[in-house]
N, CA, C, O and the ligand as a Tripos MOL2 file, in Angstrom:
@<TRIPOS>MOLECULE
protein
  313   311    79     0     0
PROTEIN
NO_CHARGES

@<TRIPOS>ATOM
      1 N           0.8550   -1.1910    0.0000 N.3       1 MET1
      2 CA          0.0000    0.0000    0.0000 C.3       1 MET1
      3 C           0.8870    1.2350    0.0000 C.2       1 MET1
      4 O           1.8920    1.2910    0.7070 O.2       1 MET1
      5 N           0.5080    2.2150   -0.7930 N.am      2 ASN2
      6 CA          1.2980    3.4290   -0.8800 C.3       2 ASN2
      7 C           1.0310    4.3340    0.3120 C.2       2 ASN2
      8 O          -0.1160    4.5570    0.7000 O.2       2 ASN2
      9 N           2.1090    4.8470    0.8830 N.am      3 GLY3
     10 CA          1.9760    5.7700    2.0000 C.3       3 GLY3
     11 C           2.0210    7.2030    1.5210 C.2       3 GLY3
     12 O           2.1440    7.4540    0.3220 O.2       3 GLY3
     13 N           1.9230    8.1360    2.4320 N.am      4 PRO4
     14 CA          1.8780    9.5440    2.0510 C.3       4 PRO4
     15 C           3.1640   10.0560    1.4380 C.2       4 PRO4
     16 O           3.1760   11.1420    0.8580 O.2       4 PRO4
     17 N           4.2630    9.2920    1.5520 N.am      5 HIS5
     18 CA          5.5430    9.7630    1.0290 C.3       5 HIS5
     19 C           5.9880    8.9730   -0.1920 C.2       5 HIS5
     20 O           7.1530    9.0350   -0.5840 O.2       5 HIS5
     21 N           5.0710    8.2350   -0.7900 N.am      6 THR6
     22 CA          5.4150    7.4630   -1.9740 C.3       6 THR6
     23 C           5.7890    8.4030   -3.1120 C.2       6 THR6
     24 O           5.0660    9.3550   -3.4050 O.2       6 THR6
     25 N           6.9100    8.1340   -3.7440 N.am      7 VAL7
     26 CA          7.3720    8.9430   -4.8620 C.3       7 VAL7
     27 C           7.6250    8.0040   -6.0320 C.2       7 VAL7
     28 O           8.3460    7.0150   -5.8980 O.2       7 VAL7
     29 N           7.0250    8.3160   -7.1890 N.am      8 ILE8
     30 CA          7.1720    7.4820   -8.3760 C.3       8 ILE8
     31 C           7.7610    8.3530   -9.4880 C.2       8 ILE8
     32 O           7.0190    9.0830  -10.1450 O.2       8 ILE8
     33 N           9.0810    8.2920   -9.7130 N.am      9 PRO9
     34 CA          9.6600    9.0890  -10.7910 C.3       9 PRO9
     35 C           9.4170    8.4130  -12.1320 C.2       9 PRO9
     36 O           9.6560    7.2120  -12.2580 O.2       9 PRO9
     37 N           8.9480    9.1490  -13.1390 N.am     10 PHE10
     38 CA          8.6850    8.5950  -14.4630 C.3      10 PHE10
     39 C           8.6770    9.7350  -15.4650 C.2      10 PHE10
     40 O           7.9300   10.7000  -15.3060 O.2      10 PHE10
     41 N           9.5060    9.6280  -16.4970 N.am     11 GLY11
     42 CA          9.5050   10.6200  -17.5570 C.3      11 GLY11
     43 C           9.7440   12.0340  -17.0790 C.2      11 GLY11
     44 O           9.2130   12.9720  -17.6730 O.2      11 GLY11
     45 N          10.5170   12.2190  -16.0380 N.am     12 GLY12
     46 CA         10.7950   13.5510  -15.5270 C.3      12 GLY12
     47 C           9.7500   14.0640  -14.5540 C.2      12 GLY12
     48 O           9.8910   15.1630  -14.0150 O.2      12 GLY12
     49 N           8.7100   13.2890  -14.3230 N.am     13 TRP13
     50 CA          7.6670   13.6700  -13.3750 C.3      13 TRP13
     51 C           7.8030   12.8690  -12.0970 C.2      13 TRP13
     52 O           8.2070   11.7060  -12.1070 O.2      13 TRP13
     53 N           7.4630   13.5030  -11.0170 N.am     14 THR14
     54 CA          7.3680   12.7970   -9.7480 C.3      14 THR14
     55 C           5.9260   12.8770   -9.2770 C.2      14 THR14
     56 O           5.3510   13.9610   -9.1850 O.2      14 THR14
     57 N           5.3570   11.7410   -8.9850 N.am     15 ILE15
     58 CA          3.9750   11.6660   -8.5160 C.3      15 ILE15
     59 C           4.0180   11.3200   -7.0370 C.2      15 ILE15
     60 O           4.5850   10.2970   -6.6510 O.2      15 ILE15
     61 N           3.4270   12.1610   -6.2170 N.am     16 SER16
     62 CA          3.4580   11.8780   -4.7780 C.3      16 SER16
     63 C           2.1450   12.3000   -4.1350 C.2      16 SER16
     64 O           1.3890   13.1070   -4.6760 O.2      16 SER16
     65 N           1.9050   11.7340   -2.9770 N.am     17 ARG17
     66 CA          0.7070   12.1150   -2.2330 C.3      17 ARG17
     67 C           0.7590   13.5930   -1.9230 C.2      17 ARG17
     68 O           1.8030   14.1260   -1.5470 O.2      17 ARG17
     69 N          -0.3700   14.2480   -2.0820 N.am     18 GLU18
     70 CA         -0.4500   15.6770   -1.8020 C.3      18 GLU18
     71 C          -0.4580   15.8620   -0.2870 C.2      18 GLU18
     72 O          -1.3910   15.4510    0.4020 O.2      18 GLU18
     73 N           0.5940   16.4820    0.2060 N.am     19 GLY19
     74 CA          0.7560   16.5620    1.6460 C.3      19 GLY19
     75 C           0.5650   17.9450    2.2360 C.2      19 GLY19
     76 O           0.8470   18.1570    3.4160 O.2      19 GLY19
     77 N           0.0890   18.8920    1.4340 N.am     20 VAL20
     78 CA         -0.0670   20.2450    1.9620 C.3      20 VAL20
     79 C          -1.3360   20.3280    2.8200 C.2      20 VAL20
     80 O          -2.3010   19.6050    2.5770 O.2      20 VAL20
     81 N          -1.3270   21.2050    3.8150 N.am     21 PRO21
     82 CA         -2.4880   21.2670    4.7240 C.3      21 PRO21
     83 C          -3.8090   21.5840    4.0170 C.2      21 PRO21
     84 O          -4.8630   21.1390    4.4700 O.2      21 PRO21
     85 N          -3.7740   22.3450    2.9140 N.am     22 GLN22
     86 CA         -5.0220   22.7180    2.2330 C.3      22 GLN22
     87 C          -5.5040   21.6490    1.2470 C.2      22 GLN22
     88 O          -6.5210   21.8410    0.5800 O.2      22 GLN22
     89 N          -4.7820   20.5190    1.1480 N.am     23 ALA23
     90 CA         -5.2290   19.4320    0.2700 C.3      23 ALA23
     91 C          -6.5540   18.8770    0.7880 C.2      23 ALA23
     92 O          -6.7770   18.8190    1.9980 O.2      23 ALA23
     93 N          -7.4310   18.4700   -0.1290 N.am     24 PRO24
     94 CA         -8.7010   17.8770    0.3210 C.3      24 PRO24
     95 C          -8.4340   16.6260    1.1490 C.2      24 PRO24
     96 O          -7.4490   15.9270    0.9090 O.2      24 PRO24
     97 N          -9.2900   16.3360    2.1130 N.am     25 PRO25
     98 CA         -9.1000   15.1210    2.9120 C.3      25 PRO25
     99 C          -9.3790   13.8750    2.0770 C.2      25 PRO25
    100 O         -10.0790   13.9320    1.0660 O.2      25 PRO25
    101 N          -8.8150   12.7440    2.5180 N.am     26 ASP26
    102 CA         -9.1150   11.4720    1.8740 C.3      26 ASP26
    103 C         -10.6180   11.2280    1.9300 C.2      26 ASP26
    104 O         -11.2900   11.6580    2.8670 O.2      26 ASP26
    105 N         -11.1380   10.5380    0.9240 N.am     27 GLY27
    106 CA        -12.5660   10.2820    0.8870 C.3      27 GLY27
    107 C         -12.8720    8.8230    0.6600 C.2      27 GLY27
    108 O         -12.0330    8.0710    0.1650 O.2      27 GLY27
    109 N         -14.0750    8.4240    1.0220 N.am     28 TYR28
    110 CA        -14.5150    7.0400    0.8910 C.3      28 TYR28
    111 C         -15.8520    7.0280    0.1720 C.2      28 TYR28
    112 O         -16.7080    7.8820    0.4030 O.2      28 TYR28
    113 N         -16.0140    6.0480   -0.7000 N.am     29 THR29
    114 CA        -17.2940    5.8320   -1.3600 C.3      29 THR29
    115 C         -17.6330    4.3520   -1.2500 C.2      29 THR29
    116 O         -16.7880    3.5020   -1.5300 O.2      29 THR29
    117 N         -18.8470    4.0380   -0.8500 N.am     30 MET30
    118 CA        -19.3240    2.6600   -0.8120 C.3      30 MET30
    119 C         -20.3350    2.5090   -1.9360 C.2      30 MET30
    120 O         -21.2650    3.3060   -2.0610 O.2      30 MET30
    121 N         -20.1420    1.4700   -2.7610 N.am     31 GLU31
    122 CA        -21.0440    1.2200   -3.8830 C.3      31 GLU31
    123 C         -21.7170   -0.1320   -3.7060 C.2      31 GLU31
    124 O         -21.0670   -1.1200   -3.3630 O.2      31 GLU31
    125 N         -23.0190   -0.1670   -3.9410 N.am     32 CYS32
    126 CA        -23.7650   -1.4240   -3.9500 C.3      32 CYS32
    127 C         -23.4220   -2.1640   -5.2400 C.2      32 CYS32
    128 O         -23.5430   -1.6060   -6.3300 O.2      32 CYS32
    129 N         -22.9940   -3.4270   -5.1160 N.am     33 ARG33
    130 CA        -22.6170   -4.2040   -6.2900 C.3      33 ARG33
    131 C         -23.8310   -4.7520   -7.0220 C.2      33 ARG33
    132 O         -23.6950   -5.2900   -8.1210 O.2      33 ARG33
    133 N         -25.0110   -4.6230   -6.4350 N.am     34 ILE34
    134 CA        -26.2280   -5.1290   -7.0760 C.3      34 ILE34
    135 C         -26.8400   -4.0640   -7.9840 C.2      34 ILE34
    136 O         -27.1020   -4.3210   -9.1590 O.2      34 ILE34
    137 N         -27.0690   -2.8600   -7.4350 N.am     35 CYS35
    138 CA        -27.7680   -1.8220   -8.2060 C.3      35 CYS35
    139 C         -26.8630   -0.6600   -8.6050 C.2      35 CYS35
    140 O         -27.2930    0.2410   -9.3250 O.2      35 CYS35
    141 N         -25.6120   -0.6740   -8.1430 N.am     36 LYS36
    142 CA        -24.5970    0.3320   -8.4940 C.3      36 LYS36
    143 C         -24.8470    1.7010   -7.8750 C.2      36 LYS36
    144 O         -24.1360    2.6530   -8.1990 O.2      36 LYS36
    145 N         -25.8440    1.8290   -6.9850 N.am     37 LYS37
    146 CA        -25.9890    3.0950   -6.2690 C.3      37 LYS37
    147 C         -24.8060    3.2390   -5.3130 C.2      37 LYS37
    148 O         -24.2380    2.2470   -4.8550 O.2      37 LYS37
    149 N         -24.4420    4.4950   -5.0170 N.am     38 ASP38
    150 CA        -23.3120    4.6740   -4.1080 C.3      38 ASP38
    151 C         -23.6010    5.7360   -3.0680 C.2      38 ASP38
    152 O         -24.5700    6.4900   -3.1560 O.2      38 ASP38
    153 N         -22.7290    5.7650   -2.0910 N.am     39 SER39
    154 CA        -22.9070    6.6440   -0.9340 C.3      39 SER39
    155 C         -22.5530    8.0910   -1.2370 C.2      39 SER39
    156 O         -22.8520    8.9820   -0.4420 O.2      39 SER39
    157 N         -21.9130    8.3360   -2.3910 N.am     40 GLY40
    158 CA        -21.3200    9.6450   -2.6030 C.3      40 GLY40
    159 C         -20.0590    9.7430   -1.7470 C.2      40 GLY40
    160 O         -19.7830    8.8610   -0.9340 O.2      40 GLY40
    161 N         -19.3170   10.7900   -1.9300 N.am     41 LEU41
    162 CA        -18.0540   10.9480   -1.2190 C.3      41 LEU41
    163 C         -18.3060   11.2310    0.2670 C.2      41 LEU41
    164 O         -19.0250   12.1630    0.6300 O.2      41 LEU41
    165 N         -17.6980   10.4080    1.1010 N.am     42 ARG42
    166 CA        -17.7570   10.5960    2.5540 C.3      42 ARG42
    167 C         -16.3270   10.7880    3.0410 C.2      42 ARG42
    168 O         -15.3840   10.2750    2.4390 O.2      42 ARG42
    169 N         -16.1760   11.5160    4.1170 N.am     43 PHE43
    170 CA        -14.8250   11.7890    4.5990 C.3      43 PHE43
    171 C         -14.4220   10.9180    5.7770 C.2      43 PHE43
    172 O         -13.3930   11.1580    6.4090 O.2      43 PHE43
    173 N         -15.2330    9.9070    6.0720 N.am     44 ASP44
    174 CA        -14.8290    8.8900    7.0390 C.3      44 ASP44
    175 C         -15.4650    7.5760    6.6120 C.2      44 ASP44
    176 O         -16.5600    7.5540    6.0500 O.2      44 ASP44
    177 N         -14.7560    6.4730    6.8890 N.am     45 SER45
    178 CA        -15.2610    5.1750    6.4330 C.3      45 SER45
    179 C         -16.5430    4.7890    7.1590 C.2      45 SER45
    180 O         -17.3620    4.0510    6.6120 O.2      45 SER45
    181 N         -16.7310    5.2770    8.3860 N.am     46 GLU46
    182 CA        -17.9640    4.9620    9.1150 C.3      46 GLU46
    183 C         -19.1830    5.5460    8.4000 C.2      46 GLU46
    184 O         -20.2400    4.9170    8.3660 O.2      46 GLU46
    185 N         -19.0430    6.7300    7.8350 N.am     47 GLY47
    186 CA        -20.1530    7.3360    7.0950 C.3      47 GLY47
    187 C         -20.5380    6.5020    5.8910 C.2      47 GLY47
    188 O         -21.7200    6.3400    5.5890 O.2      47 GLY47
    189 N         -19.5330    5.9700    5.2020 N.am     48 ALA48
    190 CA        -19.8070    5.1100    4.0480 C.3      48 ALA48
    191 C         -20.4810    3.8110    4.5040 C.2      48 ALA48
    192 O         -21.3970    3.3210    3.8420 O.2      48 ALA48
    193 N         -20.0330    3.2610    5.6210 N.am     49 CYS49
    194 CA        -20.6560    2.0300    6.1480 C.3      49 CYS49
    195 C         -22.0830    2.2960    6.6290 C.2      49 CYS49
    196 O         -22.9610    1.4470    6.4670 O.2      49 CYS49
    197 N         -22.3170    3.4640    7.2170 N.am     50 ASP50
    198 CA        -23.6790    3.8210    7.6300 C.3      50 ASP50
    199 C         -24.6040    3.8470    6.4260 C.2      50 ASP50
    200 O         -25.7410    3.3800    6.4980 O.2      50 ASP50
    201 N         -24.1090    4.3990    5.3040 N.am     51 TRP51
    202 CA        -24.9190    4.4160    4.0830 C.3      51 TRP51
    203 C         -25.2380    2.9780    3.6590 C.2      51 TRP51
    204 O         -26.3790    2.6790    3.3040 O.2      51 TRP51
    205 N         -24.2390    2.0850    3.6940 N.am     52 ALA52
    206 CA        -24.4500    0.6890    3.2850 C.3      52 ALA52
    207 C         -25.4850    0.0120    4.1810 C.2      52 ALA52
    208 O         -26.3300   -0.7390    3.6940 O.2      52 ALA52
    209 N         -25.4240    0.2730    5.4840 N.am     53 ALA53
    210 CA        -26.3780   -0.3410    6.4110 C.3      53 ALA53
    211 C         -27.7990    0.1310    6.1090 C.2      53 ALA53
    212 O         -28.7390   -0.6640    6.1280 O.2      53 ALA53
    213 N         -27.9530    1.4250    5.8300 N.am     54 THR54
    214 CA        -29.2720    1.9570    5.4730 C.3      54 THR54
    215 C         -29.7460    1.3610    4.1500 C.2      54 THR54
    216 O         -30.9190    1.0200    3.9980 O.2      54 THR54
    217 N         -28.8180    1.2380    3.1900 N.am     55 HIS55
    218 CA        -29.1720    0.7160    1.8640 C.3      55 HIS55
    219 C         -29.6430   -0.7330    1.9500 C.2      55 HIS55
    220 O         -30.6530   -1.0820    1.3380 O.2      55 HIS55
    221 N         -28.9390   -1.5830    2.6940 N.am     56 VAL56
    222 CA        -29.3430   -2.9830    2.7810 C.3      56 VAL56
    223 C         -30.6210   -3.1320    3.6020 C.2      56 VAL56
    224 O         -31.4000   -4.0570    3.3760 O.2      56 VAL56
    225 N         -30.8350   -2.2310    4.5460 N.am     57 ASP57
    226 CA        -32.0800   -2.2820    5.3210 C.3      57 ASP57
    227 C         -33.2790   -1.9960    4.4150 C.2      57 ASP57
    228 O         -34.3480   -2.5810    4.5900 O.2      57 ASP57
    229 N         -33.0960   -1.0910    3.4440 N.am     58 GLN58
    230 CA        -34.1720   -0.7440    2.5070 C.3      58 GLN58
    231 C         -34.2550   -1.7220    1.3340 C.2      58 GLN58
    232 O         -35.2890   -1.8170    0.6730 O.2      58 GLN58
    233 N         -33.1600   -2.4490    1.0760 N.am     59 ASN59
    234 CA        -33.0770   -3.3870   -0.0560 C.3      59 ASN59
    235 C         -32.4120   -4.6720    0.4390 C.2      59 ASN59
    236 O         -31.2260   -4.8840    0.1870 O.2      59 ASN59
    237 N         -33.1570   -5.5310    1.1400 N.am     60 PRO60
    238 CA        -32.5480   -6.6690    1.8420 C.3      60 PRO60
    239 C         -31.7700   -7.6540    0.9750 C.2      60 PRO60
    240 O         -30.9790   -8.4360    1.5030 O.2      60 PRO60
    241 N         -31.9740   -7.6360   -0.3470 N.am     61 THR61
    242 CA        -31.1910   -8.5440   -1.1990 C.3      61 THR61
    243 C         -29.8930   -7.9010   -1.6830 C.2      61 THR61
    244 O         -29.0900   -8.5580   -2.3460 O.2      61 THR61
    245 N         -29.6790   -6.6260   -1.3610 N.am     62 HIS62
    246 CA        -28.4700   -5.9240   -1.8070 C.3      62 HIS62
    247 C         -27.4180   -6.0170   -0.7030 C.2      62 HIS62
    248 O         -27.2550   -5.0990    0.1000 O.2      62 HIS62
    249 N         -26.7170   -7.1340   -0.6830 N.am     63 THR63
    250 CA        -25.8120   -7.4170    0.4290 C.3      63 THR63
    251 C         -24.3350   -7.3390    0.0550 C.2      63 THR63
    252 O         -23.4780   -7.6290    0.8900 O.2      63 THR63
    253 N         -24.0170   -6.9530   -1.1870 N.am     64 ALA64
    254 CA        -22.6160   -6.8990   -1.6200 C.3      64 ALA64
    255 C         -22.2310   -5.4540   -1.9380 C.2      64 ALA64
    256 O         -22.9540   -4.7550   -2.6490 O.2      64 ALA64
    257 N         -21.1070   -5.0200   -1.4150 N.am     65 PHE65
    258 CA        -20.6620   -3.6350   -1.5910 C.3      65 PHE65
    259 C         -19.1920   -3.5940   -1.9900 C.2      65 PHE65
    260 O         -18.4370   -4.5410   -1.7690 O.2      65 PHE65
    261 N         -18.8150   -2.4820   -2.5770 N.am     66 HIS66
    262 CA        -17.4140   -2.2220   -2.9030 C.3      66 HIS66
    263 C         -17.0510   -0.8700   -2.3080 C.2      66 HIS66
    264 O         -17.7280    0.1280   -2.5540 O.2      66 HIS66
    265 N         -15.9860   -0.8430   -1.5300 N.am     67 GLU67
    266 CA        -15.5180    0.4200   -0.9570 C.3      67 GLU67
    267 C         -14.3740    0.9440   -1.8030 C.2      67 GLU67
    268 O         -13.4600    0.1940   -2.1460 O.2      67 GLU67
    269 N         -14.4160    2.2150   -2.1390 N.am     68 ALA68
    270 CA        -13.3190    2.8580   -2.8680 C.3      68 ALA68
    271 C         -12.7630    3.9780   -2.0080 C.2      68 ALA68
    272 O         -13.5050    4.7610   -1.4140 O.2      68 ALA68
    273 N         -11.4510    4.0340   -1.9560 N.am     69 LEU69
    274 CA        -10.7600    5.0760   -1.2010 C.3      69 LEU69
    275 C         -10.2170    6.0930   -2.1880 C.2      69 LEU69
    276 O          -9.5060    5.7260   -3.1240 O.2      69 LEU69
    277 N         -10.5340    7.3430   -1.9980 N.am     70 GLY70
    278 CA        -10.0400    8.4050   -2.8650 C.3      70 GLY70
    279 C          -8.9840    9.2190   -2.1480 C.2      70 GLY70
    280 O          -9.2200    9.7780   -1.0770 O.2      70 GLY70
    281 N          -7.8010    9.2730   -2.7710 N.am     71 ARG71
    282 CA         -6.7180   10.0380   -2.1840 C.3      71 ARG71
    283 C          -6.1620   10.9820   -3.2430 C.2      71 ARG71
    284 O          -6.1850   10.6580   -4.4300 O.2      71 ARG71
    285 N          -5.6770   12.1140   -2.8390 N.am     72 TYR72
    286 CA         -5.1880   13.1240   -3.7640 C.3      72 TYR72
    287 C          -3.6790   13.0180   -3.9360 C.2      72 TYR72
    288 O          -2.9240   12.8750   -2.9730 O.2      72 TYR72
    289 N          -3.2710   13.0930   -5.1940 N.am     73 TRP73
    290 CA         -1.8700   13.0340   -5.5730 C.3      73 TRP73
    291 C          -1.5320   14.2650   -6.4070 C.2      73 TRP73
    292 O          -2.4200   14.9290   -6.9420 O.2      73 TRP73
    293 N          -0.2410   14.5600   -6.5100 N.am     74 ARG74
    294 CA          0.1870   15.7260   -7.3000 C.3      74 ARG74
    295 C           1.3940   15.3340   -8.1290 C.2      74 ARG74
    296 O           2.2810   14.6210   -7.6600 O.2      74 ARG74
    297 N           1.4190   15.8180   -9.3900 N.am     75 ALA75
    298 CA          2.5510   15.6040  -10.2910 C.3      75 ALA75
    299 C           3.4120   16.8630  -10.3000 C.2      75 ALA75
    300 O           2.9090   17.9770  -10.4470 O.2      75 ALA75
    301 N           4.7010   16.6660  -10.1410 N.am     76 ILE76
    302 CA          5.6600   17.7840  -10.1690 C.3      76 ILE76
    303 C           6.7770   17.4070  -11.1330 C.2      76 ILE76
    304 O           7.3720   16.3360  -11.0110 O.2      76 ILE76
    305 N           7.0650   18.2950  -12.1030 N.am     77 ARG77
    306 CA          8.1620   18.0140  -13.0350 C.3      77 ARG77
    307 C           9.4760   18.4000  -12.3770 C.2      77 ARG77
    308 O           9.6350   19.5020  -11.8510 O.2      77 ARG77
    309 N          10.4040   17.4680  -12.4220 N.am     78 LYS78
    310 CA         11.7200   17.7170  -11.7980 C.3      78 LYS78
    311 C          12.6640   18.3130  -12.8230 C.2      78 LYS78
    312 O          13.8190   18.5970  -12.5060 O.2      78 LYS78
    313 ZN        -28.3390   -1.6270   -4.1010 Zn       79 ZN79
@<TRIPOS>BOND
     1     1     2 1
     2     2     3 1
     3     3     4 2
     4     3     5 am
     5     5     6 1
     6     6     7 1
     7     7     8 2
     8     7     9 am
     9     9    10 1
    10    10    11 1
    11    11    12 2
    12    11    13 am
    13    13    14 1
    14    14    15 1
    15    15    16 2
    16    15    17 am
    17    17    18 1
    18    18    19 1
    19    19    20 2
    20    19    21 am
    21    21    22 1
    22    22    23 1
    23    23    24 2
    24    23    25 am
    25    25    26 1
    26    26    27 1
    27    27    28 2
    28    27    29 am
    29    29    30 1
    30    30    31 1
    31    31    32 2
    32    31    33 am
    33    33    34 1
    34    34    35 1
    35    35    36 2
    36    35    37 am
    37    37    38 1
    38    38    39 1
    39    39    40 2
    40    39    41 am
    41    41    42 1
    42    42    43 1
    43    43    44 2
    44    43    45 am
    45    45    46 1
    46    46    47 1
    47    47    48 2
    48    47    49 am
    49    49    50 1
    50    50    51 1
    51    51    52 2
    52    51    53 am
    53    53    54 1
    54    54    55 1
    55    55    56 2
    56    55    57 am
    57    57    58 1
    58    58    59 1
    59    59    60 2
    60    59    61 am
    61    61    62 1
    62    62    63 1
    63    63    64 2
    64    63    65 am
    65    65    66 1
    66    66    67 1
    67    67    68 2
    68    67    69 am
    69    69    70 1
    70    70    71 1
    71    71    72 2
    72    71    73 am
    73    73    74 1
    74    74    75 1
    75    75    76 2
    76    75    77 am
    77    77    78 1
    78    78    79 1
    79    79    80 2
    80    79    81 am
    81    81    82 1
    82    82    83 1
    83    83    84 2
    84    83    85 am
    85    85    86 1
    86    86    87 1
    87    87    88 2
    88    87    89 am
    89    89    90 1
    90    90    91 1
    91    91    92 2
    92    91    93 am
    93    93    94 1
    94    94    95 1
    95    95    96 2
    96    95    97 am
    97    97    98 1
    98    98    99 1
    99    99   100 2
   100    99   101 am
   101   101   102 1
   102   102   103 1
   103   103   104 2
   104   103   105 am
   105   105   106 1
   106   106   107 1
   107   107   108 2
   108   107   109 am
   109   109   110 1
   110   110   111 1
   111   111   112 2
   112   111   113 am
   113   113   114 1
   114   114   115 1
   115   115   116 2
   116   115   117 am
   117   117   118 1
   118   118   119 1
   119   119   120 2
   120   119   121 am
   121   121   122 1
   122   122   123 1
   123   123   124 2
   124   123   125 am
   125   125   126 1
   126   126   127 1
   127   127   128 2
   128   127   129 am
   129   129   130 1
   130   130   131 1
   131   131   132 2
   132   131   133 am
   133   133   134 1
   134   134   135 1
   135   135   136 2
   136   135   137 am
   137   137   138 1
   138   138   139 1
   139   139   140 2
   140   139   141 am
   141   141   142 1
   142   142   143 1
   143   143   144 2
   144   143   145 am
   145   145   146 1
   146   146   147 1
   147   147   148 2
   148   147   149 am
   149   149   150 1
   150   150   151 1
   151   151   152 2
   152   151   153 am
   153   153   154 1
   154   154   155 1
   155   155   156 2
   156   155   157 am
   157   157   158 1
   158   158   159 1
   159   159   160 2
   160   159   161 am
   161   161   162 1
   162   162   163 1
   163   163   164 2
   164   163   165 am
   165   165   166 1
   166   166   167 1
   167   167   168 2
   168   167   169 am
   169   169   170 1
   170   170   171 1
   171   171   172 2
   172   171   173 am
   173   173   174 1
   174   174   175 1
   175   175   176 2
   176   175   177 am
   177   177   178 1
   178   178   179 1
   179   179   180 2
   180   179   181 am
   181   181   182 1
   182   182   183 1
   183   183   184 2
   184   183   185 am
   185   185   186 1
   186   186   187 1
   187   187   188 2
   188   187   189 am
   189   189   190 1
   190   190   191 1
   191   191   192 2
   192   191   193 am
   193   193   194 1
   194   194   195 1
   195   195   196 2
   196   195   197 am
   197   197   198 1
   198   198   199 1
   199   199   200 2
   200   199   201 am
   201   201   202 1
   202   202   203 1
   203   203   204 2
   204   203   205 am
   205   205   206 1
   206   206   207 1
   207   207   208 2
   208   207   209 am
   209   209   210 1
   210   210   211 1
   211   211   212 2
   212   211   213 am
   213   213   214 1
   214   214   215 1
   215   215   216 2
   216   215   217 am
   217   217   218 1
   218   218   219 1
   219   219   220 2
   220   219   221 am
   221   221   222 1
   222   222   223 1
   223   223   224 2
   224   223   225 am
   225   225   226 1
   226   226   227 1
   227   227   228 2
   228   227   229 am
   229   229   230 1
   230   230   231 1
   231   231   232 2
   232   231   233 am
   233   233   234 1
   234   234   235 1
   235   235   236 2
   236   235   237 am
   237   237   238 1
   238   238   239 1
   239   239   240 2
   240   239   241 am
   241   241   242 1
   242   242   243 1
   243   243   244 2
   244   243   245 am
   245   245   246 1
   246   246   247 1
   247   247   248 2
   248   247   249 am
   249   249   250 1
   250   250   251 1
   251   251   252 2
   252   251   253 am
   253   253   254 1
   254   254   255 1
   255   255   256 2
   256   255   257 am
   257   257   258 1
   258   258   259 1
   259   259   260 2
   260   259   261 am
   261   261   262 1
   262   262   263 1
   263   263   264 2
   264   263   265 am
   265   265   266 1
   266   266   267 1
   267   267   268 2
   268   267   269 am
   269   269   270 1
   270   270   271 1
   271   271   272 2
   272   271   273 am
   273   273   274 1
   274   274   275 1
   275   275   276 2
   276   275   277 am
   277   277   278 1
   278   278   279 1
   279   279   280 2
   280   279   281 am
   281   281   282 1
   282   282   283 1
   283   283   284 2
   284   283   285 am
   285   285   286 1
   286   286   287 1
   287   287   288 2
   288   287   289 am
   289   289   290 1
   290   290   291 1
   291   291   292 2
   292   291   293 am
   293   293   294 1
   294   294   295 1
   295   295   296 2
   296   295   297 am
   297   297   298 1
   298   298   299 1
   299   299   300 2
   300   299   301 am
   301   301   302 1
   302   302   303 1
   303   303   304 2
   304   303   305 am
   305   305   306 1
   306   306   307 1
   307   307   308 2
   308   307   309 am
   309   309   310 1
   310   310   311 1
   311   311   312 2
@<TRIPOS>SUBSTRUCTURE
     1 MET1         2 RESIDUE 1 A MET
     2 ASN2         6 RESIDUE 1 A ASN
     3 GLY3        10 RESIDUE 1 A GLY
     4 PRO4        14 RESIDUE 1 A PRO
     5 HIS5        18 RESIDUE 1 A HIS
     6 THR6        22 RESIDUE 1 A THR
     7 VAL7        26 RESIDUE 1 A VAL
     8 ILE8        30 RESIDUE 1 A ILE
     9 PRO9        34 RESIDUE 1 A PRO
    10 PHE10       38 RESIDUE 1 A PHE
    11 GLY11       42 RESIDUE 1 A GLY
    12 GLY12       46 RESIDUE 1 A GLY
    13 TRP13       50 RESIDUE 1 A TRP
    14 THR14       54 RESIDUE 1 A THR
    15 ILE15       58 RESIDUE 1 A ILE
    16 SER16       62 RESIDUE 1 A SER
    17 ARG17       66 RESIDUE 1 A ARG
    18 GLU18       70 RESIDUE 1 A GLU
    19 GLY19       74 RESIDUE 1 A GLY
    20 VAL20       78 RESIDUE 1 A VAL
    21 PRO21       82 RESIDUE 1 A PRO
    22 GLN22       86 RESIDUE 1 A GLN
    23 ALA23       90 RESIDUE 1 A ALA
    24 PRO24       94 RESIDUE 1 A PRO
    25 PRO25       98 RESIDUE 1 A PRO
    26 ASP26      102 RESIDUE 1 A ASP
    27 GLY27      106 RESIDUE 1 A GLY
    28 TYR28      110 RESIDUE 1 A TYR
    29 THR29      114 RESIDUE 1 A THR
    30 MET30      118 RESIDUE 1 A MET
    31 GLU31      122 RESIDUE 1 A GLU
    32 CYS32      126 RESIDUE 1 A CYS
    33 ARG33      130 RESIDUE 1 A ARG
    34 ILE34      134 RESIDUE 1 A ILE
    35 CYS35      138 RESIDUE 1 A CYS
    36 LYS36      142 RESIDUE 1 A LYS
    37 LYS37      146 RESIDUE 1 A LYS
    38 ASP38      150 RESIDUE 1 A ASP
    39 SER39      154 RESIDUE 1 A SER
    40 GLY40      158 RESIDUE 1 A GLY
    41 LEU41      162 RESIDUE 1 A LEU
    42 ARG42      166 RESIDUE 1 A ARG
    43 PHE43      170 RESIDUE 1 A PHE
    44 ASP44      174 RESIDUE 1 A ASP
    45 SER45      178 RESIDUE 1 A SER
    46 GLU46      182 RESIDUE 1 A GLU
    47 GLY47      186 RESIDUE 1 A GLY
    48 ALA48      190 RESIDUE 1 A ALA
    49 CYS49      194 RESIDUE 1 A CYS
    50 ASP50      198 RESIDUE 1 A ASP
    51 TRP51      202 RESIDUE 1 A TRP
    52 ALA52      206 RESIDUE 1 A ALA
    53 ALA53      210 RESIDUE 1 A ALA
    54 THR54      214 RESIDUE 1 A THR
    55 HIS55      218 RESIDUE 1 A HIS
    56 VAL56      222 RESIDUE 1 A VAL
    57 ASP57      226 RESIDUE 1 A ASP
    58 GLN58      230 RESIDUE 1 A GLN
    59 ASN59      234 RESIDUE 1 A ASN
    60 PRO60      238 RESIDUE 1 A PRO
    61 THR61      242 RESIDUE 1 A THR
    62 HIS62      246 RESIDUE 1 A HIS
    63 THR63      250 RESIDUE 1 A THR
    64 ALA64      254 RESIDUE 1 A ALA
    65 PHE65      258 RESIDUE 1 A PHE
    66 HIS66      262 RESIDUE 1 A HIS
    67 GLU67      266 RESIDUE 1 A GLU
    68 ALA68      270 RESIDUE 1 A ALA
    69 LEU69      274 RESIDUE 1 A LEU
    70 GLY70      278 RESIDUE 1 A GLY
    71 ARG71      282 RESIDUE 1 A ARG
    72 TYR72      286 RESIDUE 1 A TYR
    73 TRP73      290 RESIDUE 1 A TRP
    74 ARG74      294 RESIDUE 1 A ARG
    75 ALA75      298 RESIDUE 1 A ALA
    76 ILE76      302 RESIDUE 1 A ILE
    77 ARG77      306 RESIDUE 1 A ARG
    78 LYS78      310 RESIDUE 1 A LYS
    79 ZN79       313 GROUP 0 **** ****
């Protein structure tokens, strides 16, 4: 798993996690694998899980989900 200091040099570019204080926070999205509805961007994994719990309560056969983690990266030419 890539950490916040991962640096990938390629073609004169360095790709690294955006570490400045004003960078957007990491986000989480939970998607139902049955109907493809999703939680929208949440800023904590518990919020995404809360959405999944509400979704399965309303749709008892929708029991499979996919969690996606969104993290911000920045390209800098060296
Ligand atoms: Zn669903």
